[in-house]
C-alpha positions in Angstrom: 39.5 112.1 74.8 40.4 115.3 76.7 37.6 117.5 78.0 37.2 120.8 76.2 37.5 124.0 78.1 34.5 126.4 77.9 36.4 129.8 77.8 33.1 131.7 78.2 32.6 130.4 81.7 36.2 129.5 82.5 37.8 131.3 85.5 41.4 130.8 86.4 42.5 130.8 90.0 43.3 134.2 91.5 46.9 135.1 90.5 49.5 135.7 93.2 50.2 139.2 94.4 53.0 141.3 92.9 56.6 140.6 93.9 58.1 143.2 96.2 61.2 145.1 95.1 63.4 143.1 97.5 62.3 139.8 95.9 63.4 140.8 92.4 67.1 140.2 91.5 67.7 142.1 88.3 70.9 140.2 87.7 68.8 137.0 87.4 67.5 138.3 84.0 69.7 141.2 82.9 73.4 141.5 82.5 73.8 144.7 84.5 77.3 145.3 83.2 76.0 145.5 79.7 72.7 147.0 80.5 73.0 149.0 83.7 69.4 150.0 83.8 69.5 150.2 87.7 72.3 152.9 87.6 70.7 156.3 86.9 74.2 157.9 86.8 75.6 155.5 84.2 76.5 157.0 80.8 75.9 153.6 79.3 72.3 153.6 80.6 71.8 157.2 79.3 73.1 156.2 75.9 70.7 153.3 75.7 67.8 155.5 76.7 68.7 158.1 74.2 68.9 155.5 71.4 65.5 154.0 72.3 63.9 157.5 72.4 65.3 158.4 69.0 64.1 155.1 67.5 60.6 155.5 69.1 60.4 159.1 67.8 61.4 158.1 64.3 59.8 154.7 63.9 57.4 154.2 66.8 59.5 151.1 67.7 62.9 150.4 69.4 64.9 147.2 69.5 67.5 146.2 72.0 69.2 142.9 71.0 70.0 140.2 73.6 68.6 142.4 76.5 67.4 139.4 78.5 69.9 136.7 79.6 69.8 133.3 78.0 69.2 131.6 81.3 66.2 133.8 81.9 64.8 133.1 78.4 65.2 129.4 79.1 63.2 129.7 82.4 60.5 131.6 80.6 60.4 129.0 77.8 60.0 126.3 80.4 57.1 128.1 82.0 55.4 128.7 78.7 55.7 125.1 77.8 54.3 124.0 81.1 51.3 126.3 80.5 50.9 125.6 76.8 48.0 123.2 77.3 46.0 126.2 78.7 46.8 128.6 75.9 43.6 130.2 74.7 43.4 129.5 71.0 41.8 131.8 68.5 40.2 131.0 65.2 38.3 134.2 64.4 37.9 136.7 61.6 39.0 140.1 62.9 39.5 143.6 61.5 42.3 145.9 62.5 40.0 147.5 65.2 38.6 144.2 66.6 35.1 145.6 66.0 32.0 143.9 64.4 31.3 144.3 60.7 29.4 147.5 59.8 27.4 146.9 56.6 26.6 150.6 56.5 30.2 151.3 55.4 31.6 150.8 51.8 32.9 147.3 51.1 36.5 148.6 50.9 36.4 150.4 54.2 39.2 149.2 56.6 36.6 148.4 59.2 35.3 145.8 56.8 38.6 144.2 56.2 38.6 140.9 58.0 41.4 138.2 58.3 41.5 134.9 60.1 43.5 135.1 63.3 44.8 131.7 64.6 47.4 132.7 67.2 46.9 132.0 70.9 47.6 133.6 74.3 48.7 132.2 77.6 46.8 134.8 79.6 48.5 136.7 82.4 46.3 135.3 85.1 47.8 131.8 84.4 51.4 132.7 85.1 53.0 130.7 87.8 53.6 132.0 91.4 57.4 131.9 90.8 57.2 133.2 87.2 60.3 135.1 86.1 58.2 137.0 83.6 56.1 138.3 86.5 59.3 139.4 88.2 60.4 141.3 85.1 57.0 142.9 84.9 56.8 143.8 88.6 60.2 145.4 88.7 60.1 149.1 89.5 63.5 149.4 87.9 62.2 148.0 84.6 59.2 150.3 84.8 61.4 153.3 85.3 63.7 152.3 82.4 60.7 151.8 80.1 59.3 155.2 81.1 62.6 156.8 80.4 62.8 155.2 77.0 59.3 156.2 76.1 60.0 159.7 77.4 56.4 159.7 78.4 55.5 159.4 82.1 54.5 158.5 84.5 54.1 155.0 83.2 52.1 152.3 85.0 51.7 148.5 84.9 48.4 147.6 83.3 45.5 146.7 85.5 44.1 144.3 82.9 44.2 140.9 84.5 44.4 139.0 81.3 46.6 141.1 79.0 49.1 142.8 81.4 51.9 140.3 80.7 50.8 137.3 78.7 52.8 135.0 76.4 51.7 135.1 72.7 51.9 131.7 71.1 52.1 130.9 67.3 52.3 127.3 66.2 53.0 126.3 62.6 50.7 128.0 60.1 49.4 130.6 62.7 48.9 134.2 61.7 48.3 137.3 63.8 46.6 139.8 61.4 46.8 143.5 61.1 45.6 145.3 64.2 46.1 148.2 66.6 46.6 147.8 70.3 44.1 149.0 72.8 46.9 150.2 75.1 49.6 152.8 74.4 52.8 150.8 74.8 53.9 147.2 74.6 57.2 145.7 75.6 58.0 142.4 73.8 60.6 139.8 74.8 61.1 137.0 72.2 61.3 133.7 74.1 61.4 131.3 71.1 61.6 132.2 67.4 59.7 130.1 64.8 61.8 128.1 62.4 60.5 130.4 59.6 58.2 133.3 59.4 56.8 135.1 62.5 58.2 138.4 61.4 56.9 141.5 63.0 55.6 144.0 60.4 54.4 147.5 61.2 53.6 150.9 59.7 54.9 153.7 62.1 52.4 156.3 63.2 49.7 155.3 60.6 47.1 157.0 62.7 47.3 159.9 65.2 45.2 160.6 68.3 43.2 162.9 66.2 42.9 161.0 62.9 42.1 157.4 61.9 43.7 158.1 58.5 41.5 155.4 56.9 42.7 156.0 53.4 46.3 155.2 54.3 45.2 152.2 56.4 43.3 150.9 53.3 46.4 151.1 51.2 48.4 149.0 53.6 45.6 146.4 53.9 45.6 146.2 50.1 49.3 145.4 50.0 51.1 148.8 49.9 54.5 148.2 51.6 56.0 151.7 51.0 56.0 152.7 54.6 56.1 149.2 56.1 59.0 148.2 58.3 60.0 144.6 59.2 61.6 143.5 62.5 63.1 140.0 62.8 63.5 139.4 66.5 65.9 136.9 68.1 65.6 135.2 71.5 66.3 137.6 74.3 65.6 140.7 72.2 63.6 143.6 73.7 61.2 145.6 71.7 59.4 148.7 72.8 56.5 149.6 70.6 53.8 152.2 70.3 51.1 149.9 69.0 48.2 152.3 69.6 49.1 154.3 66.6 51.2 151.9 64.4 49.2 149.2 62.7 51.1 145.9 62.9 50.9 142.1 62.4 53.0 138.9 62.7 53.5 137.0 59.5 52.5 133.3 59.3 54.9 130.9 61.0 56.3 127.7 59.4 57.9 124.6 60.9 57.6 122.6 64.1 59.0 125.2 66.5 56.4 127.3 68.3 57.0 131.1 68.3 56.6 132.4 71.9 56.9 136.0 72.9 56.3 137.7 76.2 54.3 140.9 76.2 54.7 143.0 79.3 52.4 146.0 78.8 52.4 149.5 80.2 50.0 152.4 80.2 49.7 156.1 81.1 46.3 155.7 82.7 46.5 153.3 85.6 42.7 152.8 85.7 42.0 151.7 82.1 41.8 148.1 81.0 40.8 146.5 77.6 37.3 147.1 76.4 35.1 143.9 76.8 35.1 143.2 73.0 38.9 143.6 72.9 39.4 141.2 75.8 37.1 138.6 74.3 38.8 138.8 70.9 42.3 138.4 72.3 42.0 136.6 75.5 38.8 134.6 75.1 36.7 136.2 77.8 35.9 139.5 79.5 36.1 139.8 83.2 33.8 142.0 85.3 36.6 144.7 85.5 36.4 145.0 81.7 32.8 146.1 81.9 33.2 148.1 85.1 36.0 150.2 83.6 34.8 150.6 80.1 35.1 154.3 79.3 36.0 156.6 76.5 39.7 157.0 75.6 41.1 160.4 75.5 42.2 159.9 71.9 38.7 158.9 70.8 40.2 156.3 68.4 38.4 153.1 67.3 39.6 150.0 69.2 
């Protein structure tokens, strides 16, 4: 019988340092003829940036099909499969804000709406020293492209050691319930689709930096799909998403094929990391940095 891992006391080996720009070959993971993100004078790059900006402005989400090469997706899939045994499983009831229950609130308040989350994460600190996902994440060219698409800069790589660029894993029957992200922006790269299910559902701009909009949140949680959008990703697709303000979930997966998605994550404040309770809920533990850097967000929203 295999020994169980105690995630409360578990500490992974220190991850390798970031790749230098000279070590990162963009052509290893992006077709630069089709997506010339390195060429700031390219009309094709500008057209792609303009389309991403328009989608993000209108829907809080942008989708670029087949952005990552098949060979790169295969390399990432092989890494994820090698690390799968260390994926941190979840089996917890969570609300959209990842906060504890508050009995002082009405029963139908969205902070008291809890669902069972069963998806898992391969935390960022587990990625291999030669990880292609790490190279994608460490690329200054990719960061610049993401910042241009978001039209909101400067944009930085996230300091969070667990959540900066993990793999999200959903086996058959897994569900990732409604939630908001603690960071402003997430970039998703689908590595392997589930046989069925695993659709990304979201409600654009459901809250703002100045309003939680609890009434509208409650309607969505109760099944109102009027404003809901559905994105069915395919392997290699890129998604840019403003998950701080758009509530979202991944529908239950079915079949023997595990859904695997890479989540390189970027922020506008290079100092911030997840709050301790958020790190524990998603990644199984909080590191000292999560306590040391716990501070108020400028938007004052619940997370």
